C-alpha positions as CSV (number, residue, x, y, z in Angstrom):
1,M,37.9,29.8,58.0
2,N,34.4,28.5,58.6
3,A,34.0,24.8,57.8
4,M,30.6,25.4,56.4
5,A,31.9,28.1,54.0
6,M,33.2,25.4,51.7
7,P,32.1,21.8,51.0
8,P,34.8,19.1,51.6
9,W,34.7,17.9,48.0
10,L,35.2,21.3,46.3
11,E,39.0,21.7,46.5
12,K,39.5,18.1,45.3
13,L,37.1,18.7,42.4
14,L,39.1,21.7,41.3
15,S,42.4,19.9,41.3
16,T,41.2,16.7,39.6
17,D,42.5,15.9,36.1
18,F,39.6,15.3,33.8
19,F,39.3,14.0,30.3
20,R,41.9,11.3,30.5
21,V,41.1,7.8,29.3
22,C,39.6,5.5,32.0
23,R,42.1,2.7,32.8
24,A,39.2,0.1,33.3
25,H,37.4,0.9,30.0
26,V,40.2,1.8,27.6
27,D,38.6,0.1,24.6
28,S,35.1,1.5,25.1
29,A,33.7,4.4,23.2
30,R,32.7,6.8,26.1
31,S,35.7,6.1,28.3
32,E,36.9,9.6,29.0
33,C,36.9,10.5,32.7
34,N,34.5,13.5,32.8
35,M,32.4,12.8,35.8
36,Y,32.9,13.5,39.5
37,C,31.2,11.9,42.5
38,L,30.4,14.4,45.3
39,D,29.7,11.5,47.7
40,C,32.9,9.6,47.2
41,N,35.2,12.6,46.7
42,A,37.6,10.5,44.8
43,D,39.1,10.6,41.2
44,A,37.3,11.4,38.0
45,F,35.6,8.5,36.3
46,C,33.9,7.6,33.0
47,F,30.3,6.9,31.9
48,Y,30.6,3.1,32.5
49,C,32.1,3.5,36.0
50,R,29.2,5.7,36.9
51,S,26.6,3.0,36.1
52,S,28.5,0.3,38.0
53,K,30.1,2.1,41.0
54,H,28.2,5.4,41.5
55,K,24.7,4.5,40.5
56,D,22.8,6.2,43.4
57,H,25.4,8.9,44.2
58,Q,25.4,12.6,43.6
59,V,27.4,13.0,40.3
60,I,28.2,16.0,38.2
61,Q,29.5,16.0,34.7
62,I,32.4,18.1,33.6
63,R,32.5,19.5,30.1
64,R,35.1,21.2,28.0
65,S,35.1,24.6,26.5
66,S,38.2,25.9,24.7
67,Y,40.4,23.4,26.6
68,H,39.1,24.5,30.0
69,D,36.8,22.5,32.3
70,V,33.3,23.8,32.9
71,V,30.2,22.5,34.7
72,R,26.6,23.3,34.0
73,V,25.0,25.8,36.3
74,S,21.8,23.6,36.5
75,E,24.0,20.8,38.0
76,I,26.2,22.7,40.4
77,Q,23.7,25.1,41.8
78,K,21.8,22.2,43.4
79,V,24.7,21.6,45.7
80,L,26.7,24.9,45.8
81,D,26.0,28.6,46.1
82,I,27.6,30.0,43.0
83,S,26.7,33.6,43.6
84,G,29.3,36.1,42.5
85,V,30.8,33.7,39.9
86,Q,30.6,34.7,36.2
87,T,28.4,32.4,34.1
88,Y,28.5,31.9,30.3
89,V,26.2,30.4,27.7
90,I,28.0,27.8,25.7
91,N,26.1,25.6,23.2
92,S,22.9,26.9,24.6
93,A,23.7,25.8,28.1
94,R,24.6,28.1,31.0
95,V,28.0,27.1,32.4
96,L,30.8,28.3,34.7
97,F,34.5,27.6,34.6
98,L,36.0,25.5,37.4
99,N,39.5,27.1,37.4
100,E,41.1,30.4,36.6
101,R,41.9,31.0,32.9
102,P,44.9,33.0,31.9
103,Q,44.1,36.2,30.0
104,P,46.6,38.3,28.1
105,K,46.8,41.8,29.5
106,C,44.9,44.2,27.2
107,G,45.2,48.0,27.1
108,K,41.4,48.5,27.1
109,A,39.8,49.8,30.2
110,V,37.3,47.3,31.6
111,S,34.8,48.1,34.3
112,H,34.5,44.6,35.9
113,V,37.4,42.3,36.7
114,C,37.9,39.2,38.8
115,E,39.0,40.1,42.3
116,I,41.6,37.3,42.3
117,C,43.1,37.0,38.8
118,G,42.1,40.3,37.2
119,R,40.3,38.6,34.2
120,S,37.7,41.0,32.6
121,L,34.2,40.0,33.4
122,L,31.0,40.7,31.5
123,D,28.8,41.7,34.4
124,T,29.1,42.8,38.0
125,F,30.4,39.5,39.2
126,R,33.3,39.1,41.7
127,F,35.0,36.0,40.4
128,C,35.6,34.4,37.0
129,S,35.6,30.8,38.2
130,L,34.9,28.6,41.2
131,G,38.6,28.3,41.8
132,C,38.9,32.1,42.1
133,K,36.0,32.1,44.6
134,V,37.8,29.5,46.7
135,V,40.9,31.8,46.9
136,G,38.6,34.7,47.7
137,I,37.0,32.8,50.6
138,K,40.4,31.7,52.0
139,G,41.7,35.3,51.6
140,D,39.0,37.4,53.2
141,G,36.2,35.1,54.1
142,D,33.4,37.4,53.0
143,A,32.0,35.0,50.5
144,N,30.9,31.4,51.0
145,F,29.6,28.4,49.2
146,T,26.8,27.4,51.6
147,Q,23.5,26.9,50.0
148,R,20.8,29.4,51.0
149,G,18.5,27.5,53.4
150,E,21.0,24.8,54.2
151,G,20.0,22.7,57.2
152,V,16.4,22.8,55.9
153,N,15.1,19.9,53.9
154,M,16.1,20.9,50.3
155,S,14.7,17.9,48.5
156,I,13.7,18.5,44.9
157,S,10.4,17.1,43.9
158,S,10.3,14.9,40.8
159,S,8.3,17.3,38.8
160,S,10.7,20.2,39.4
161,E,13.6,17.9,38.7
162,E,12.0,17.0,35.4
163,M,11.5,20.7,34.6
164,L,15.2,21.3,35.2
165,R,16.1,18.4,32.9
166,E,13.9,19.8,30.2
167,G,15.5,23.2,30.5
168,I,12.6,25.2,31.8
169,E,14.8,27.6,33.7
170,Q,14.3,30.3,31.1
171,D,12.7,32.5,33.6
172,I,16.1,32.8,35.3
173,Y,18.1,33.1,32.1
174,P,16.2,34.7,29.3
175,P,17.1,33.7,25.8
176,T,19.5,36.0,23.8
177,P,17.5,38.3,21.6
178,P,17.9,37.8,17.8
179,P,20.2,40.3,16.1
180,P,18.5,43.4,14.6
181,H,17.2,43.0,11.1
182,S,19.5,44.7,8.6
183,T,18.1,46.4,5.5
184,A,21.4,46.2,3.6
185,R,21.4,43.4,1.1
186,R,24.5,41.0,1.0
187,R,26.3,40.8,-2.2
188,K,26.3,37.4,-3.7
189,G,29.1,35.8,-5.6
190,I,32.6,37.2,-6.4
191,P,32.7,40.7,-7.9
192,Q,33.7,40.7,-11.6
193,R,35.7,43.3,-13.4
194,A,34.1,45.1,-16.3
195,P,35.3,43.8,-19.6
196,F,37.9,45.9,-21.5
197,W,36.5,47.2,-24.8
198,S,38.7,48.6,-27.4
């Protein structure tokens, strides 16, 4: 396998146990370990550890969705080529799952499935998560995680970094259109029976 196909921190990130309480900040409010330092490639840490030990490091924040770990696309795509991995919009942020999620087998025919775990996908993606893409790279090697243009200075200017923070990536991901207007009126209240007259 090509060493450039996968960054050295990726497999450790995928196997890290997130959302446990930080031993150093047990009594603090934001003490869950939901951050990962790409420079140190060590264990997960909390908000307070970041400000004291990882101040100038490349850090990504892991979030939870339905008991599964996710990372925002805007954070991970700066350091990793995520092409071929299904993304989702959760709480108005585009995210992708770190690891494979079990899915019960359904009888419906689906047109797009993950090449590794068989999970149904919404679009023409190859993988449902970063973990499945890692397995795909190890298996046949026709996918990789190297950033396009790697080796070239890929510094992000402060103005473009601000634009990313403010969420001006809507050209890439257009907003979901509103549902079509329905002319049917909704019934209000609980239906009442007609009175019995004798």
